N, C-alpha and C positions, 0 to 999 in steps of 0.2 A: 478712155474714150469708148463709147458704146459702138459695137459693130453694127453693120447694116442688118444682119440677121436678127439681132436683139431688138433693134428699132422696129423692125417689121413685126416681130412677135408682140411687142407692147402695143403697137398700133392696132393689131388684130384684136387683142383682148379689149382694148378700149372701145373699139367699134362694136364688139359683141355686147359689152355692158351697156353702151349707149343705146343700141337697138332694143335691148331687153327692157331698159327703163323707159325708153321713148315709145315703146310698143308699136314701132313701125309708123308713127305719125309723121306728118310733114313738119319739117323744121325741128323745133324743140317742144312741140305741143304736148307730146307724151311725157316728156321730162317735167314739164310744168304741172301736169296732172299728178305725177308721183310726188312732187314736192308738196303739193297741197295735202295729199293723203298722209305723207310723213308728218306734216305739221299737225293735222287733226289727231293722229294716233299718239304722238308724243305728248301733245297737250292733254289728252285724256288720261294717259298713264302717269303724268307728272303728279307727285304727292301733293295733297292740299292740306291746309291747316283747317281742321274741322272746328277749331275754336273760333275761327273768323268766318262769319256767314258770308262776307263779301267775296271770299275766295271760292265759294261753292256755286256751281251753275248746273243747269240741266243740259244733257246731251241727247241728240237724236241717235238712238242705237243703230238705226239703219245706216246712217252716215259713218258711224264708228266702225261697224262691221265691214262696210265697203272700203274704208281707209285701211284697216288691217289686212283685208284681202289683197289690196293693191301692193302694200309693203311686202307681204308674203310672196306674191307672184314675182316681185322683183328680187326675191331672195335676200332681202335686207332685214328680215326679222331678227336674226342673231345680233346684228348691229344695234337694232332697236332695243333688244333685251339688255345689252351692255349699257346703253344710255339710260334705260329705265332703272337698272340696278344702281347706277351712279347717282341718279336723282334720289333714290331711296336713301342712300348713304348721306347725301347732302342734307336731307330733311330729318334725319334721325334725332336731331336736337329737340324736335317737337315732342317726341316720345320721352326723351330724357327729362324734359321740363315737366311733363305730366306726371311721371313716376316720382320725381323729386317732391312735387307739391303734395301728392297724396301720402307719400311715406312720411313726410314731415308732420302732417296732420295725425297720422297713425301713431307715430312715436310720442306725440304729446298726450293722446287720449287712450292709446292701447285698445282701441275698439276694433274687433275683427270685421265689423260691417264696413269699415273704411277700405279694408282689403277687398271685400266683395265689390264695392263700387269701383275700385281701381281696376279690378279684373274686367268688369263689364265695360269700363271706359277704354281699356286697351283693345278689347274686341271691336269697339267702334272704329278705332284707328286702323286696326287690321283690315276690317271690311272696307273702309274708305280707300285704302291704298291698294287693295287686292286687284289683280288683273281679271278681266272677264273670263269666264270658263271657255269661251270659244278659242282662246289662245292656246289651249291645251294644258296638260299636266306639267309639262317641262317648266314653262314660265311660272306656273302657280307654285310648284315645289321650290323653285329657286327663290321666289319671293318669300315663301313661308320660312325657309331656312335663314334668309337674311334678316327677316323681322325678328324671329325667335332668338337668333344669335345675338343681335344687338340688345334685345330685351333682357336676356339672362345676364348679359355683361353689365347692365346698369342696375339690376335689382340689388338693394342693400341687404346685409345679413338679417336685418329686422323683418324683411319680407317673409323669410322662412318661418319665423315665429308667428307672424300674423296669419300666414297661410295655414299653419298647423292649428291655430286657435279657431280659424274659420271652419276648417274641416271638423274639428271637435264639436263646434256648435250645431252641426247638422246631424250628429249622432242621436239616437233615440234616448229619451230620458227614462228614468225608472218609473215615473208616475204615469206615463202613457202606455196604453196597451197595444197600439198599432203605430206603424211608421208611415208617415206621409211626407213625400218628397215635395217640400214647399219651394225649392229652388232649382227647378229644371234648367233655367237659363244659366245659372252659375256653373252647373256641371258641364253644360255644353261649352261655356266659355273656357273652362279648364282644358277641355279637349282641343278647342281651337288654338289656344296659345301654347299647347304642348306641356302644360303644367303636370299632367298625369304622369308622363314619362319621366320628367325631370325630378318630381317629388314623390315618386312611387313609394320609396322607403318611408318618407315622412307620413304619407297617408296611412301606411300600414302601422306605423308606430302609434298613431292616434287611436286606431282600433285596439292595438295591444294594451295601451294604457287604459282604455275604456273597459276592456275585459278585466284587467288587473284590479281596477277600482271596484267593479261590480263584485268580483269574487271575494275580495277582502271585506267589503262592506256587508255582504250577505252571508258569508260562510265562516268568518272568524268566530271561533268559540262555539260553533254549531256542530256538535259531534254526535248527537243521539241518532240522527237519521242520515242516510247518504244524501249528498247534495248534488252529485253529478247529473242525475235526471233533470232536476230543476234548472241547472245551468244550461244543459243542452236545449231544453225547452225555451229558455230565454234567448239563446243564440238563434234558434230557428225563427222565433217570432219577431225579433227586433234586429239583431245584427245582420242576419242573412238578407232580410228585406232591404236594409240600408245598403248592402253591398251591390245591389242591382245598378245603382247609379254610377259608382266609380269602376266597378269590375265587370259589368255585363252590358256596357254601352255598345250599341251597334247590333245587339242580338235581335234576330228577326222572330224567333220562336222561343218558347219556354225551354225546349230541348237545347237550343243553342245557348241560352242563358245559363242553364244548369251545367253545361259543359264548361263554360267560361268561369263559372263560380267554383268549380271543383277544386282547383289549385288553391286559391285564396281561402276557401272554406276549410280545407284540411289544415292549412297553416294556422288559422285562427282557432280551430278546435284543438290543435296541438298546444297552442299557447295557453288556452284555457286550462288544459290538463296540467301543463307545467306550472302555471300560477297556483292552482289548487295544490299541486304536489309541494311547491315551495312553502305554501302556507301551512300545510299539515306537517311538513318537516320541521318548521320553526316551532310548531305546537306539540311536537311528538312527546316531549317529557310530560307535559300536562295531560296529554291524551292518555298516556300510560297510567298516570295517577288516577284518572277518572274511569278507568276500565272497571266493569264492563259497560258502563253507561256511554262510553265513547265508541261503541262497535261500528256505528255508521261511518265515522271518520276513518276507521281502520279499513273498512271495505272500499271507501273512496281512494285511500292511499294505495291499496293493493292494485286497483284498476289503473290508477295513474302511473304507477311504477312499471306496469306492463307496457306502457306506451312511451314514457319518459325515462330515459336512462339516468336516474339520479339515486341509485342504490348506494353508491359510495358516499354521496353527500349526506344521505340519511344516516349512515353509519357514523360519519364524522360529527354530525350535529348531535346525535344522541350520546356519543362517547364524550364529547365536550360538555354537554349538559350534565351527564352523570358525574364527571370529574368536578364540576363547579358546585353542583347542588346536592350531590349524594355521597361521593366518596371522599369524605373529610371527617376529621375527629368529632365535629359537632353533631354528626348524624348518628342516631341510635341504630344499633345493629339490627333490631327488629324492623325498623323502618327501611333499612337497606334491603333486607331480605324480602319484605313485602313488595318493594318496588322491583326487585329482581324477578320475583314470581310474576308480577304484572307484565314486566318486559317480556318474559318467556311467552306468556299467553298472547300478548299483542303481536309480537313479531312472528309468531306461528300463524296468525291470521293473515298478516301481510305477505309472509314468505314461508309457505308450508315446508319446503325442503330444509329450512333452518340455517341457510348460509348467513343471513343478516344477524340472526341470534348468535351464531358462533363468533362473529366478529365483534358484536357489541358486548357480549357477556364476558369476554376474556378479562378486561380490566376489573370488572365487578368480582369475578371469581378470585382473581389474584388478591384483591383488597380484602375480601371476606376471609381468605386463608390466613391473612396476617392478624385478624382480630381474634383475641382469645375467647370471646364469648359467642362466636358464630355457631359452633356445634351445639352449645347449650340452648341457644335460641331456636335452632332448627328442631332439636329434640323436644323442647317445651311445646312447640307447635304440634309436633306429632302426637303428643299425649294430651293435647288440649289444655295446656297450662299457660296459655297466653294471658297476660295481665289485662289487656284491653278487650279480650274476647274475640279478637280477630285471629283467624287461622290462615296459615299459608296453604292449607289443603282445602280444596272445595269439598264440602260435605256430600255433594251429589256425585262426586267423582268416585268411580269404583276403586276398591283397594286392590292393588296389584303387587306382586313381589318386585323387589328392586330389579330393574332391567340392566343388563350388561350392554356396553357399547356395541353398536351394530357393526358387522363386518360385511365386506362386499361378497356377494354370491354371484359370480359371473355366469353360473349355469342357469340362473333364473331367466326364463324367457321374457319376463316383464322388466328385466334390469334396464335401468336408464343411467346414462352418465351423469356425473355431478354437474351442477351449474357452472358456467364458465368462470364466475368470480369466486368459486369455492377454493379455499386454500388447501395445501397438501395434507394438513392434519384434520380436515373437516370431519372425516368419518371416525376419527379416533374417539370422539366423545359426543354421541348423539342419542341419549336415551329420550324416550318420548314423554313419560309422565313427569310431573313437577318434582315429586319426591326423589325420584332417581336422579334428576338433574341436580338437585340440591346436594344429595349425598355424593355425587360425582365431583363436587368441588374438591374433595380430598381423595387421596390415592387409595385409601382403604376404608371399608365400612366398619372396621374394628373400633375406630375412634368413636363412632356414633353409638355402637353397642355399649362401650364402656361409659359413655356419657349418659346413655339410657339407664344404666344401672345406678349411676349417681343420682340422677333426677328421680328415679323410681324410689330409691332409698329415702330421699327427702320427703317425697309425697306420702309414702307408707307411714313414716314416723310422724307425719303431721296429722294423720287421721286420729280423731279424738273419740268418735262414736263406735269404733270397731267395725265399720262397714267398708269393706275393701272391694266391693263389686265393681266400682268404676275403674280401679286399678287393674282388676282381673280382666275387665273388658279391654283395657288398653293393651295389656300384654298379649291377648289373643289377636288383636289387630296388628301389633308389631311382629308377631310370629309370621303373619302372612307376608309382611314386607321383608323382614330380615332372616326368616327361617327359624325352624324349631331349635336347632343347636345353639344359635346365638342368644336365645332368650332363656336358656336353661337356668342360668344364674338368677334371672329375675323371678322365675318360678320358685326357686329356693327361698328368695327373700320374702315372697308372698306367703309361702308356707311357714316361714319363721314367725311371721306376725300372728298367724293362727295358733301355732304351737305355743308362742309366748303367752297368749291369753289363757290357753289351757293349763300351762305350767303354773301361772300365777293363781289360777282358781284352785289348783291342787294344794299349793303352798298355803294359801289362805284358809283352806279347809283344815289343815293340820294345826296351823297357828296363825290366828288372825293378826294382820299387820296393816298399819296405815300406809305402808309403802307398796306401790304397784309398779314394778319395773317392767320394761319391755326388753325381752331377751332375744338376741339375734346371734347368728352364726358368723363369727369374725371372718372366716376364710371365704365366705360367699357374699360379703358386703363390701362396699367401697371403703377405702381408708377414711377413718373418722379422726377429727382433730383430737389430739390428746392434751391432757393437762395434769399438773401435779397438785391440784387442789386436794386438801385433806379436810373432810367434814368433821367438825369438833362435836363434843358433847353427845346429846341424844341422837343426832343424825348418825354418828359413827356406831352407836349401839344398835340402831335400827338396821343398818347395813349388815352388821355382824350377825344379828339374829336371823335376818332373811337369808343370808348366805348359808347359815347352818342348816336351816330347813331345806334349802335347795339342794345342798350336798346329800342330805338324807334321801331325797327323791331321786337325785342324779348323782350317785356316788362317783362316777367316772368324770364328772365335770366340776369346774370351779369357776365361780363368778369373778370377773375382772370389772370393777366398777369404773364408770366414767362420770364422776360426781359433778363435773362442771356443766353437764348437759341436763336438761329437764326443767321442771317447775316444782316448786315447793309451796304448798298451801299452808299458811301460818295464821294462827290466832294469838295475838300478843295481849296479855292481860296486864294493864298498867293500873296505877292507883285510881285514876279518875276516868278511865276509858278502856275500851277494847278495840284493837286495831286488827282488821282482817285483810290479808293481802296474799296474792299469788306472785311469788318472786323467783328469781334465779337462784340456783344453789349457792353461789358465792355471796349473794345478798343475805340468804338465810344463815350462812356460816358466820358472817360478821355479827348479825343481831343476836345469834346464840351466845357469842362471847360476852355480850353485855349482860347476860344473866349472872356472870361471875363477878363483875364489878361495873360501876356506872360510867367510869371515865377511862377512855383508851386513847393512846396516840396512834397515829397511822403506822409508825415504825414498829410498835409493839403488836398491832393487829396482824400485819402481813405475815410474820413468821408462824403465827398460830394456824393459818389456813394453807400453808405450803408456799410454793413459789408463785407469787402473783405480782405482776408489774403494778407500779403505783397508779397509772392511769385507770386500769381496770378496777383497782381497789377504790379509788375516788369515785368512779362511776357507780359502783355498787353502794357505797355509803350515801351517795346523792339521793338514792331512792328513799332511804329512811329520813334524810333531811327534808325531802319534799313532803313526806307523810307526817312530818312533825314529831317523829319518834326520837330522832337524834338532833343535837344542836352542836355546831362547831363554835366552841368558845374562843379558841385561838386557832391560828393556822395549823391544820392537821392534828387538832386535838378535839375529840368528840365526846359528848356527854349524853347519857340516856335521860330523856325527859319523862319521869314518872308522872309528873303533872304538866299538862300542856301549857305552853307559854305563848304569849303574843309575839309577833316578830319585833325584834329590837330595831329602832330607827338607826339607819346608818350601818347596820350589820352587813357583813360580807354576804353577798347573795349565794344561794345554794347552787351547786353545780346542776345544770339542767339535764334531765334525762327524758327524752321524748317518750310519752306514753307511760310514765311511771305510775300513774294513778289509774290506769286502765288495763287490768291484767286478765288473762284467760286461764282457767283452771286446767291443769294437766298432771298426770301421775308422775311421780319421781321414778327414775330409771336405774337399772342395774344390768350387769352382764356376767356371763360365766366364761371360764377359760375356753379359748377358741370361739368365744362369742363376744358381742359388744352390745351395749345398750345406749340408746340415744332418744331424745325427744326435744321438740323446739322450746326455746325459752319464751318467745312471743309467737305471734302468728306467722313470723317468717319461717322459711324452710330451714331445717337443721344444717349446721355447718359441716356437711360432708365435703371432703376435698374434691375439687373438680378434676377432670381428666388431665387438664393442662398442668395443674399443680402436682398431680401424681407423676406425670411424665417428667416435669422439671426435677423433682426429687430423684427419680430414677436416673436421669441423665447425669446428675452430679457424681454418680458412681464411676462414670467413665471420664471424669475430668482429669484424673491422674494419667490416664492413657493419653489424652490430648496434650496435657502439659508435658509429658515425656517426649511426645513426637516433636512439639515445637521447640523444646529445649535441645534435642539432638539434631534436628534437621533444619531448624530456622523457620523460614516462611513456608507455608503450605497453602494450597488452594483447598476450598471446601470439598471438592470432589476427591482430592487425595486423602484428606482426613477421613471422609466417609469410607473410602476403600480400605484404609488401614484399620478403622474401627470394626469393620465387619469380621476381622480376625479375632476380636475380643469375644470371650464366651458370653452368650446370651444377648448380644447386641442385635436389635431388630428395628432400629429407628430409621425413618426415611430421611432423605437429605434436607427436606423442608424442616423437619423437627430439629435436625442438627443445626441448621441455619438459625432457627429461633434460639437455640441454646447458646450458640456462639455470639449472637447479638446481645443476649442477656449478660454473657460474660464480658462483652465489650463495655456495656453500661456500668459494670462493676469494676472497670478499668483493669481487668485481668489480661485482656488481649487487645490488640489493635489491628486494624485492617487498612490496606492500601492496595489499589489496583486488584481487588478481589483476592489478595493474598493475606493470610492470617499469621500473626506472630505474637509472641508473648510481650506484654508491656512491662519492660524492666525498669 
């Protein structure tokens, strides 16, 4: 039961409210006036179906304003707002119906213009239901929130795709020079419906994709000149002007617009740099191949990397490309070296400190160390012996001595710390010129000096006109790089060639001979391949006669012949023809034996010329078969053809010998004790043993030590074997050389390895 006090309080409140709404009028006249004002105001705010013309009517704005003033004076405006919001929610099905109709049409045609029409139509609904500004921002904001909340809840997923396509259609095309905003109402509609805020990331993605498409279309494969200036000019003329509509809306002055565009402009410029950086990163292997014609692309990449942190991605991409396209058995060593040199030069343009080069070059250097012909290829390039004419060394590059790795000088006032992504071993190997970088692939330059000696020996012995000026110039250049002491042996070899010519002239003056050997000092020349060939008949007499005259001139010396090397010029007088040919000594020895009798079997021929394997013998006899001097009657039985015969149909084809009918004339060679003689059989370089072959032979001396270790101690690591071998007299090999030898022994099934432990294969 209500108390008397409560009844009195309620009655007082009721009377106060009645007086306020009645405005002190007689009876209920004031209350009737408020009722009419309420009815006019609510009817005006009630949502209308704009698709139905009958529901639309004209209102007297003076009466509307007076009605809202009366409601506000009676303090019933909040209640009216609740009624208004409730009416909005009851009529939201009209918006849903409109959106469904347009989106169904769009999903059938996929035309972004339908989305534009939908947006403009939604603005019409928004304006038709919106309260008048006189009601204040509170009601207006509440209405906008309610309208947008319902709208976003009913938009299907396909609307985002259509909205994105619509935004993309407003972007400037490549063919137009200027940007004209042909849809100002559409951008205003986006603002009204709140689509900018909701789809801000989507609008940005449209610009990002437009930038990516333009960069790829205009810059892919264009490496000669930098493209960043043109891209920035395109951005300022087209993209920035387009950005005024979505990103500088509401700006009063150009200063305000510039301030509003600053953030988006920086993001889009960053994305342009990133896109170009990604493109050049994908193209980096081909860019390196095309160097120096790709200098423009390298400059762009350098500038992009200073802004976009993608150095690690560049390293990963280039290392992966090198592994797939370069570091495999199908690639020629010279091609790998050429690409490595181009990589050095390109990455120094991109990153002068050399951190990127240090990370990219490591797999290439390790792979080149495993190739047996790497040193020879580098040395051949140093002396200009490249078959294709391409050189790893730039002719315009000054010749410098080999540079040692740089060490940190912390007392230098200009000292700077290493880049943050530099590894701990970065300073351990950073020579600046290309040759020093190539030589630093190996631990010591002694390997290169020995290979230089081998290659120089071959080149000297290949000279046919006696002009050694080119080789003399090469030695002088190599002295600058490797030092005077390292090239002393090469100077001795060059002097031997001059002395050999002088000695031969003296011997010829005492007793003329058709033999003209090249005489060299054995101790100062690389190891030459030996053979047990014995020259029969007149060749043996010529050797003995020349050796006798030489001993008279040099009584303290004795010739040691290398009869398997050189070229013999022969004139064969047969019954019906004369055959002239320049052939190898073994081929001359075989045809000399046919002066004794016309028919020989292979088994009888071989013992007469010393120890020769059957394949070499057959190859030598094939020369005379090709020239029609010999004929193979039965298998391994050969007959001299004094009279030429036509080829017998169905006869066994002769063993092919490439170039057998195209010979080059060269003197026959000899050597004295502590000396050796050699000359090329054909135009190829003489068969001097390479430095790897010599090292392999020398390492075999230490096999007994290794075998004893593994027998007594079982399994040993490579480091342990290396440490124990250092106790052996004369052992000076590196661990890499030992690893190569152990791998060769494993292939011969002498040892086996497991978990990096070596043991004998029993």
